[in-house]
C-alpha positions in Angstrom: -0.2 0.1 0.0 1.4 3.4 -0.9 1.0 6.5 1.3 -1.8 7.8 -1.0 -3.7 4.5 -0.9 -7.2 4.7 1.3 -6.6 2.4 4.2 -8.4 -0.9 3.8 -8.2 -4.4 5.6 -10.5 -7.0 3.2 -10.5 -9.3 6.2 -10.2 -8.9 10.1 -10.2 -11.2 12.6 -10.7 -10.7 16.1 -9.9 -13.1 18.9 -11.7 -12.2 22.3 -14.7 -9.9 21.9 -13.9 -7.5 24.7 -14.2 -3.7 25.0 -10.9 -3.2 23.4 -10.9 -5.5 20.2 -14.8 -4.8 19.4 -14.0 -0.9 19.8 -11.2 -1.2 17.4 -13.2 -3.3 14.7 -16.2 -0.8 15.2 -14.1 2.2 14.8 -12.5 0.7 11.5 -15.9 -0.5 10.2 -17.4 3.1 10.8 -14.7 4.8 8.9 -15.1 2.6 6.0 -11.8 0.8 6.6 -12.5 -2.8 6.6 -14.4 -5.6 4.7 -15.4 -8.6 6.3 -14.8 -9.2 10.0 -14.7 -12.1 11.9 -14.8 -12.9 15.6 -14.5 -15.6 18.2 -14.8 -15.7 21.7 -15.1 -18.5 24.4 -18.7 -16.9 25.4 -21.2 -17.5 23.2 -23.3 -14.5 24.3 -20.4 -12.5 23.5 -20.3 -13.5 19.9 -24.2 -13.2 19.4 -24.0 -9.7 21.0 -21.3 -8.5 18.7 -23.1 -9.9 15.6 -26.4 -8.7 16.7 -24.7 -5.0 17.0 -23.1 -5.4 13.5 -19.7 -5.0 14.9 -18.7 -8.5 13.3 -20.1 -10.1 10.1 -19.5 -14.0 11.1 -19.0 -15.7 14.2 -16.7 -18.8 14.3 -17.2 -22.1 15.9 -13.5 -22.4 16.6 -10.4 -20.7 16.6 -9.4 -22.1 13.3 -12.4 -20.8 11.5 -11.9 -17.4 12.7 -8.4 -16.9 11.4 -8.7 -18.6 7.6 -8.2 -16.1 5.1 -7.4 -13.1 7.6 -5.3 -10.3 6.7 -4.9 -9.0 10.4 -5.6 -10.8 13.0 -6.0 -9.3 16.5 -5.4 -11.3 20.0 -7.5 -9.6 22.4 -7.6 -12.2 25.3 -6.0 -12.3 28.7 -2.5 -12.4 28.8 -2.1 -16.0 30.4 -4.2 -17.1 27.5 -2.2 -15.7 24.5 0.1 -18.8 24.1 -2.9 -21.4 23.9 -4.6 -19.2 21.2 -1.4 -19.0 19.4 -0.8 -22.5 19.3 -4.2 -23.2 18.3 -4.2 -20.8 15.3 -0.7 -21.1 13.7 -1.4 -23.9 11.3 -4.4 -22.1 10.1 -3.0 -18.6 9.5 -2.5 -17.3 5.8 0.8 -16.8 4.4 0.6 -13.2 4.4 -1.5 -12.8 7.6 -0.3 -10.3 10.1 -0.9 -10.8 14.0 -1.0 -7.9 16.7 -2.1 -7.9 20.2 -3.5 -5.6 22.8 -1.9 -6.8 25.7 -0.4 -4.7 28.6 2.6 -6.8 29.1 4.7 -6.9 26.2 7.6 -9.1 27.0 5.2 -12.0 28.0 3.7 -12.0 24.5 7.0 -11.7 22.8 8.0 -14.9 24.6 4.6 -16.6 23.9 5.2 -15.7 20.0 8.9 -16.9 20.1 7.7 -20.3 21.8 5.1 -20.9 19.3 6.5 -19.2 15.9 10.3 -19.2 16.4 12.8 -16.0 17.5 12.4 -14.4 14.5 9.2 -14.5 13.3 8.5 -11.1 11.5 4.6 -11.1 10.9 3.6 -10.5 14.7 3.5 -6.8 15.9 3.2 -6.3 19.5 0.7 -3.3 20.7 -0.9 -1.7 23.5 -3.7 0.7 23.6 -3.7 3.0 26.3 -7.6 3.4 26.5 -10.1 1.9 28.6 -13.7 2.6 29.8 -16.0 2.2 33.1 -17.8 -0.4 31.3 -16.5 -3.4 29.4 -17.6 -6.0 27.1 -19.5 -6.0 23.7 -22.2 -3.4 24.6 -19.5 -1.0 25.7 -17.8 -1.0 22.4 -17.1 2.8 21.1 -15.9 3.7 18.0 -14.2 6.8 19.0 -12.6 5.0 22.3 -9.0 5.5 20.7 -9.4 9.3 19.5 -6.3 11.0 20.6 -5.3 8.1 22.9 -1.9 6.7 22.9 -1.3 3.5 21.3 2.4 1.9 21.7 3.9 0.0 19.4 6.8 -2.1 20.3 8.6 -3.6 17.1 11.3 -5.9 17.6 14.6 -5.9 15.3 13.0 -8.8 13.1 9.6 -7.2 12.7 8.6 -7.0 9.4 8.1 -3.4 8.0 5.1 -3.9 5.9 3.6 -5.8 8.8 4.5 -2.8 11.3 3.2 -0.4 8.4 -0.2 -2.3 8.4 -0.8 -2.2 12.2 0.1 1.6 12.5 -2.0 2.5 9.9 -4.9 0.6 11.4 -4.7 2.1 14.6 -4.3 5.4 12.9 -7.5 4.8 11.1 -9.4 5.1 14.3 -7.5 8.5 15.1 -5.2 7.2 17.7 -1.8 8.5 18.5 0.5 5.9 17.6 4.3 5.8 19.6 7.0 3.6 19.6 8.7 2.0 22.6 11.0 -1.1 23.2 9.4 -4.3 24.8 11.6 -3.8 27.9 11.0 -0.2 28.1 7.2 -0.7 27.9 6.9 -3.2 30.6 9.0 -0.8 32.9 6.8 1.9 32.1 3.5 0.1 32.5 4.7 -1.5 35.9 5.0 2.2 37.1 2.3 3.7 35.8 -0.9 1.3 35.7 0.4 -2.2 37.3 1.8 -1.1 40.5 -1.3 1.6 41.3 -3.8 -1.6 40.5 -2.0 -3.5 43.0 -1.8 -0.8 45.6 -5.4 -0.4 45.0 -6.4 -3.8 45.4 -4.0 -4.2 48.6 -5.5 -1.1 50.2 -9.3 -2.2 50.0 -8.2 -5.5 51.4 -6.3 -4.3 54.0 -9.2 -2.3 55.5 -11.8 -4.7 54.7 -9.8 -7.1 57.0 -10.0 -4.8 60.0 -12.6 -5.1 63.0 -13.8 -1.5 61.8 -14.0 -2.0 58.2 -17.9 -1.3 58.1 -17.3 2.1 60.1 -14.3 2.8 57.4 -16.4 2.2 54.4 -19.2 4.2 55.8 -17.3 7.1 56.0 -15.0 6.8 53.3 -14.1 10.2 51.6 -13.7 11.0 47.7 -10.3 10.6 47.7 -10.8 6.9 48.9 -13.3 6.3 46.2 -11.2 7.8 43.3 -8.2 5.9 44.2 -9.6 2.6 44.8 -11.7 2.5 42.0 -9.5 0.4 39.7 -9.9 -2.1 42.5 -13.2 -2.7 40.7 -11.4 -4.1 37.4 -11.6 -7.9 36.9 -9.4 -9.9 39.2 -8.6 -12.7 36.7 -7.1 -10.1 34.3 -5.0 -8.3 37.1 -3.8 -11.6 38.4 -2.5 -12.6 35.0 -1.0 -9.3 34.4 1.1 -9.3 37.8 2.5 -12.8 37.0 3.1 -11.9 33.3 5.2 -8.7 34.5 6.3 -10.0 37.8 10.3 -8.8 37.3 9.1 -5.1 36.5 6.5 -4.8 38.9 8.8 -6.2 41.8 11.4 -3.4 41.0 8.8 -0.7 40.9 7.3 -2.4 44.1 10.6 -2.1 45.8 11.4 1.7 44.7 7.8 2.4 46.1 8.4 0.5 49.4 11.6 2.1 50.2 10.4 5.5 49.6 7.4 4.7 51.6 9.5 3.9 54.5 11.3 7.1 53.8 8.2 9.0 54.1 7.1 6.7 57.6 10.3 7.9 59.2 9.8 11.6 58.2 6.8 11.7 59.5 7.5 9.8 62.7 10.3 12.3 63.4 8.1 15.0 62.7 10.4 16.1 59.9 7.9 18.7 58.0 10.3 19.9 55.8 11.2 16.4 54.5 7.4 15.7 54.3 6.7 18.9 52.4 9.6 17.8 49.9 7.5 14.9 49.3 3.9 16.6 49.0 5.3 19.5 46.7 7.1 17.4 44.4 4.1 15.2 44.0 2.0 17.6 43.6 3.9 19.5 40.7 4.4 16.0 38.8 0.6 15.3 39.2 -0.2 18.8 37.7 2.3 18.0 35.0 0.8 14.6 34.2 -2.7 15.9 34.6 -1.5 18.8 31.7 0.0 16.1 29.5 -3.7 14.0 29.9 -5.5 17.2 29.3 -2.9 17.7 26.2 -2.0 21.2 27.1 1.3 21.3 28.4 3.7 23.7 28.6 7.2 21.6 27.6 7.9 20.0 24.6 5.6 16.8 24.8 2.7 19.0 25.8 2.8 21.7 23.3 -0.5 20.7 21.2 -1.9 23.9 20.1 -0.5 26.7 17.9 -1.1 30.1 19.1 -1.9 33.2 16.7 -2.1 36.9 17.8 -4.5 39.1 15.5 -3.5 42.9 16.6 -5.9 45.4 15.1 -5.5 49.1 14.9 -6.3 50.7 18.2 -6.2 54.0 20.1 -3.9 54.9 23.2 -2.5 53.2 25.9 -3.8 54.4 29.1 -3.8 53.3 32.6 -1.5 52.4 35.8 -0.3 48.6 36.3 2.4 46.4 36.9 4.1 44.1 34.6 5.3 40.6 35.6 8.4 39.9 37.8 11.9 40.3 36.4 12.7 37.0 35.1 16.7 37.2 35.4 16.1 37.9 39.2 13.2 35.3 39.5 16.0 32.6 37.9 18.7 33.7 40.5 16.2 33.7 43.4 15.6 30.1 43.1 19.2 29.3 42.2 20.7 31.1 45.1 17.8 30.7 47.7 18.2 26.8 47.0 22.2 26.9 47.9 21.4 29.0 50.9 21.3 28.0 54.4 17.9 28.5 55.9 14.6 29.2 54.2 14.2 31.9 51.7 10.9 33.7 50.9 10.4 35.5 47.5 7.5 37.4 46.4 7.0 38.7 42.9 8.4 35.6 41.6 7.7 35.5 37.6 5.3 32.5 37.3 6.4 31.7 33.6 7.8 28.9 32.0 11.3 29.8 31.9 11.7 30.6 35.8 9.4 27.3 36.2 11.9 25.3 34.1 14.6 26.3 37.1 12.4 26.0 39.8 11.9 22.4 38.8 15.6 21.6 38.0 16.4 22.4 41.7 13.4 20.4 42.8 14.5 17.7 40.7 18.0 17.9 42.6 16.0 17.7 46.0 15.4 21.1 47.0 11.9 21.5 48.8 10.1 24.3 47.1 6.6 25.5 48.2 4.6 27.2 45.5 4.6 29.2 43.5 1.3 30.6 44.6 0.6 34.2 43.5 4.2 35.0 42.8 5.4 33.6 46.5 7.9 31.1 46.8 9.3 29.4 49.9 12.7 27.9 49.4 14.4 25.4 51.8 17.9 26.0 51.1 20.5 22.7 51.4 23.4 24.8 51.5 26.1 24.8 48.7 27.1 21.5 48.9 23.5 19.8 49.3 22.2 19.4 45.9 21.5 15.6 45.1 21.9 13.8 41.6 18.4 14.3 39.8 16.4 11.3 38.5 17.4 11.9 34.9 18.3 15.0 32.6 17.4 18.3 33.5 14.8 19.6 31.0 14.8 23.3 30.7 12.6 24.1 27.9 13.3 27.4 26.2 15.2 28.8 29.0 18.9 29.7 27.7 19.4 31.6 31.2 18.6 28.3 33.1 21.0 26.1 31.2 24.2 28.8 30.8 24.0 29.6 34.4 23.2 26.0 35.9 26.3 24.9 34.0 28.4 26.8 36.4 26.7 25.6 39.4 26.9 22.0 38.2 30.4 22.3 37.5 31.0 22.2 41.0 29.1 19.4 42.1 30.1 15.8 42.8 27.7 14.1 40.4 27.1 14.1 36.4 24.3 16.1 35.0 22.9 16.5 31.6 20.5 19.6 30.6 18.4 19.5 27.5 16.1 21.8 26.1 13.3 22.1 23.5 14.2 22.6 19.7 14.8 26.5 19.9 17.1 26.2 22.9 18.8 23.1 21.2 20.2 25.5 18.6 21.5 28.3 20.9 25.3 28.3 21.8 26.8 26.9 24.8 30.4 26.7 24.1 30.5 30.1 25.2 30.0 28.6 28.9 31.5 25.4 28.1 35.0 26.9 27.3 35.7 29.1 30.5 34.3 26.0 32.5 36.8 23.8 30.8 39.7 26.3 31.7 38.6 25.8 35.3 39.1 22.1 35.2 35.5 21.1 34.4 34.5 18.3 32.1 31.6 19.6 30.0 30.4 17.9 26.9 28.1 19.4 24.3 26.3 18.6 21.0 27.7 19.1 17.4 28.4 22.8 17.2 28.5 23.6 21.0 24.9 23.3 20.9 22.7 21.7 23.7 22.0 19.3 25.1 25.1 19.9 27.7 26.5 17.3 30.1 28.8 18.7 32.8 30.7 15.7 34.5 30.8 16.3 38.4 33.6 15.2 41.0 36.2 17.1 39.1 38.3 19.6 41.0 37.8 23.3 39.8 40.6 26.1 40.1 39.6 29.9 40.0 40.8 31.7 36.7 40.4 35.3 35.7 38.2 35.3 32.8 38.1 38.3 29.9 34.8 38.1 28.3 35.0 38.1 24.4 31.8 39.7 24.2 29.4 41.6 27.0 27.0 38.6 28.4 25.7 38.7 31.8 24.8 35.0 31.3 28.5 33.9 30.8 29.8 36.2 33.7 27.4 34.5 35.9 28.1 31.2 34.5 31.7 31.5 35.6 31.2 33.4 39.0 28.7 30.5 40.0 31.5 27.7 39.3 33.5 30.3 41.1 31.6 29.5 44.5 33.3 25.7 44.0 36.5 26.4 42.7 40.0 26.8 44.5 41.4 30.1 44.8 40.0 33.5 43.2 37.5 33.8 40.3 37.3 36.9 38.6 35.5 38.0 35.1 36.2 41.2 33.4 33.6 42.2 30.8 34.2 44.3 28.0 31.0 46.6 28.5 28.6 46.5 31.5 26.1 43.8 31.3 23.2 43.0 34.1 24.6 42.5 37.4 21.9 40.8 39.2 24.2 37.8 40.3 26.5 40.0 42.0 24.0 41.8 43.9 22.0 39.0 44.7 25.1 36.7 46.3 26.0 40.1 48.3 22.3 39.9 49.4 22.8 36.2 50.6 26.0 37.6 52.4 28.6 36.2 50.3 31.4 38.4 49.6 31.7 40.0 45.9 34.1 42.6 45.1 33.3 44.7 42.1 36.2 47.1 40.7 35.3 48.8 37.7 34.3 45.9 35.0 36.0 43.3 37.1 33.9 41.1 39.6 35.8 38.9 41.7 35.2 36.3 44.4 36.7 33.5 46.3 35.3 29.9 47.4 34.9 29.1 50.7 32.0 31.4 52.1 28.4 30.4 52.7 25.1 31.7 51.3 22.8 32.8 54.1 18.7 32.6 53.6 17.3 35.9 53.1 13.7 37.2 51.5 13.5 38.8 48.1 11.0 40.9 46.4 11.2 40.6 42.7 10.6 43.9 41.0 8.8 44.2 37.8 10.8 43.2 34.9 11.9 46.2 33.0 12.2 43.9 29.6 8.2 43.2 29.8 7.8 46.9 30.8 9.5 47.6 27.5 6.8 46.7 25.2 4.4 49.2 27.0 7.1 51.9 27.1 7.3 51.8 23.2 3.6 51.2 22.8 2.8 54.5 24.8 5.6 56.1 23.1 4.2 55.8 19.4 0.6 55.7 20.1 -0.9 59.5 20.1 -2.9 60.3 23.4 -1.1 57.5 25.4 -0.4 58.0 29.0 0.4 55.2 31.4 2.5 54.2 34.6 4.2 51.2 35.1 4.6 50.4 38.7 7.5 48.9 41.0 9.8 48.4 37.7 13.5 47.3 38.2 15.8 50.1 37.6 19.1 48.2 37.6 21.5 50.4 36.1 22.8 47.5 33.8 19.3 47.2 32.5 18.2 50.8 31.9 19.3 50.9 28.1 15.4 51.1 27.2 14.9 54.4 28.7 18.1 56.1 27.7 17.8 55.3 24.2 13.8 56.0 24.0 14.6 59.3 25.9 17.8 60.0 23.2 15.0 59.1 20.4 12.7 62.0 22.0 10.7 59.8 24.5 8.5 61.4 27.0 9.3 59.3 30.3 9.5 60.1 33.7 10.9 58.4 36.6 8.9 58.7 39.7 9.4 57.3 43.5 12.5 55.8 43.2 13.7 53.5 45.9 16.0 50.2 46.6 14.0 47.0 47.4 16.2 44.0 48.5 19.3 45.3 47.1 17.7 46.3 43.5 16.5 49.8 42.5 12.8 50.0 41.7 10.6 53.1 40.5 7.3 53.9 38.9 7.8 54.9 35.0 5.1 57.2 33.6 5.3 57.4 29.5 3.7 59.4 27.3 3.1 59.7 23.8 5.8 61.7 21.7 7.4 62.4 18.3 10.4 60.1 18.3 13.2 61.0 16.2 15.7 58.4 14.3 18.9 57.9 15.8 22.4 56.2 15.8 22.0 54.2 19.2 25.1 54.5 21.2 27.1 51.3 21.4 27.6 51.2 25.2 23.9 51.3 25.6 23.6 47.9 23.4 24.3 45.3 26.3 22.2 47.5 28.6 19.0 47.0 26.3 20.0 43.8 24.5 16.5 42.1 25.2 14.6 44.9 24.4 15.5 45.6 20.8 12.5 43.8 19.1 10.4 46.6 20.8 12.8 49.2 20.3 12.7 48.4 16.2 9.2 49.1 16.3 10.2 52.3 18.0 12.4 53.2 15.1 10.0 52.4 12.3 7.5 54.8 14.0 10.4 57.6 14.3 11.0 60.4 12.0 14.5 59.7 10.2 17.0 57.0 10.2 17.9 54.7 13.3 21.1 53.1 13.1 22.1 50.0 15.4 25.6 48.6 15.5 27.4 46.2 17.8 24.4 44.2 18.3 25.5 40.9 16.9 24.2 38.9 20.2 20.7 39.3 18.8 21.4 36.9 16.1 21.7 33.9 18.4 18.8 34.8 20.8 15.4 32.5 20.7 15.8 33.4 16.9 17.7 35.8 14.9 16.2 38.6 16.1 17.6 40.9 13.7 16.5 39.3 10.8 13.0 38.1 12.1 12.5 41.6 12.7 13.8 43.2 9.4 11.5 40.5 7.9 8.3 41.4 9.7 9.0 45.4 9.4 9.4 44.7 5.5 5.8 43.0 5.2 4.3 46.0 7.3 6.0 48.3 4.6 8.8 49.7 6.4 12.4 50.4 4.7 14.8 48.1 6.8 17.8 46.3 6.3 20.1 43.8 8.5 23.4 44.2 9.0 26.0 41.6 10.1 25.9 43.3 14.1 22.5 45.4 13.6 20.1 47.2 11.3 19.3 50.5 9.6 15.6 51.3 9.8 13.8 54.3 7.8 11.2 55.6 10.1 7.8 56.3 8.8 7.5 59.5 10.8 5.0 60.8 13.5 2.1 60.6 10.9 3.0 57.5 9.2 1.2 54.3 9.3 2.3 50.9 9.5 0.6 48.5 7.1 -0.9 45.1 8.2 0.1 41.6 7.1 1.2 38.7 8.4 4.3 38.1 10.7 6.2 35.0 11.7 7.6 35.2 15.3 9.6 31.8 14.8 8.4 31.1 18.3 10.0 34.0 20.0 8.0 35.7 22.4 9.5 39.1 22.2 9.0 39.3 18.5 5.3 38.4 19.2 5.0 41.0 21.8 6.3 43.6 20.2 4.4 43.5 16.9 1.5 43.0 18.9 2.6 46.9 19.8 2.9 47.9 16.4 -0.6 47.5 15.8 -1.1 50.7 17.7 0.4 52.7 14.8 -1.0 50.3 11.9 -3.6 50.9 9.0 -4.9 47.3 9.3 -4.6 44.1 11.3 -1.5 42.4 11.9 -1.5 38.4 12.2 1.4 37.5 14.2 2.2 33.4 13.6 3.5 31.2 16.5 3.1 33.1 19.7 2.8 30.2 22.4 6.1 31.0 23.8 4.9 34.2 25.0 4.0 32.6 28.4 7.6 31.9 28.7 8.3 35.4 30.0 4.9 37.2 30.0 2.1 35.2 31.7 -1.0 37.2 31.2 0.1 39.5 28.3 -3.2 39.7 26.3 -5.3 40.5 29.1 -2.9 43.3 30.3 -2.5 44.7 27.1 -6.3 44.8 26.0 -7.0 46.3 29.3 -4.3 48.9 28.6 -5.8 49.4 25.2 -4.6 47.2 22.7 -7.1 45.3 20.4 -5.6 42.0 20.7 -7.3 38.5 19.7 -5.7 35.0 20.0 -6.9 32.1 17.7 -5.7 28.8 19.1 -5.3 26.0 17.1 -5.0 22.2 17.9 -1.7 21.0 16.6 
């Protein structure tokens, strides 16, 4: 069958007329994908019901007749009955017949197939649909049971490719999501996620039923008990067979669970509330994560199931007083240093975006007890500089380059190996810039081709302090080296060619660590400790930048942004907009937790093009997508140089912004390290059109603000990642005066 050929099975045989097999047959039938369906079951009533309901065309008096001439044979019988069935049908199968099964233990079925047909039999495709129903039997058959449910295929090295393709297409024909997994891995996963929960549910009910107070217990059983033990109402015979067939993997998982249960018991007995809270918070986060997967609305790679498009219509002015989300850079560092501190750190204003949450989860994975976040509040029970534990697997950091680069420095000083990976966008970003200085310090660091993620840091190496001259201004590289220096023998210092964000230095001091700053050189020595403190995360000036530009370009705008971080290494956006003629007032300046903050009032202004001073570029590196919009609306030419860093962000921000501006009718060109933009002037209007953000949140939000000066709607594609830095952006923008609609399409 070619890929273009409509899928069709001339003759299908179902052995075992239960919910699973009958639902598959019914699904194929209603979709016109099957000719004749034969069925066999030891229960005569089941066969008659299947025939009467039209699920099958013929019932067979014996197994031999049920499989004669069949193109696909589905074995849907209890796991311990598979081998006898195979022995009986083997002599009667057509030479071309493909066989598959639906059992939840693949190793057992693979052994049965090898015993009956030989070790290299090619036409048996091991399969397992992850779907079910509260009801069972023929009458419960549902043609849509498998729609958007997983079916796991476990092909073996000798499985025939044509047979494999047939079974895959048969499952996809009923709209199932088909995935592949090896046999051993499948049985390990199912032992943990299905078999053990059933075993525990049966055991708990049995334990309570055998107490002398069982009637009282069951009379007052709450919803949690009912929900947890519901699965104990399944067929005991089926589960007895599964526990036997997958004994090895179930025992391994049961031993692990028993060990952790004893650990939890000891913590409760000792009134160790921090350890108990660690178990509970990790479990809650994991359960929430699983729920998102099940609901098909997750935030990391396996969970991205929808594309998000913004439709930004022309609107009026921006008005109001409001606060944008917390600073992402400070949020990252609060989790990192709070985890390594001694004592309990309280964080308020934490940014609950996906990047910051990736850092938080990484430290949870390394044994740190973290409560929250809840409305921006996080409580971190620090473990000290040497208290991190090996994570259970690779640390997945999503789209967060900050997480990966800063963690690389911290991981270089640990006694265990850590691998860090990310999504498709992060996997394209350069990590050699942190790997190189870490190697000079004695760390063993591996990256993928071209210095890209995943990155693996091997622990137990002895680090030595170095002096490092940054080849280009980068706060992330500077921070990486300084954090590694916490574990390095002697003194570590970094000199940068131009000032960059100094959040790491400030926060280290806030946690009581001695850090020396002399001009553009930062120095620290190992041997100190971090002491827990309270952190109030200011509003992120990078998030405020979109509204600063929007208010500047939209006639009649007047907004005040509250509690914005005014770190002098981050105020380039204010300096550049003022140089362009922006009307910006800084109100109520103050210091909170070592970071300067203020309220900022922005009113519309007649902007003019400028040659952006290169000394301001590192101070506004993340804000340039928004500044490109300001330049497009200014009078005259704006020239940007010295910003080659923009080409290796979440996207090539120079090229993506130039492409978008060109679509909107702006004369703009990119250069190696910047751009030249011809502004439309105070009365000029941007055109409408379709802009591709390439999954870059800052690109998407910048073009949303461009709609304030557009003549028609701007459609912005691929905006799902806005949640990485600015949760709630759409609602806040619309409340301030934008007309921003969101179109979500399932993948």
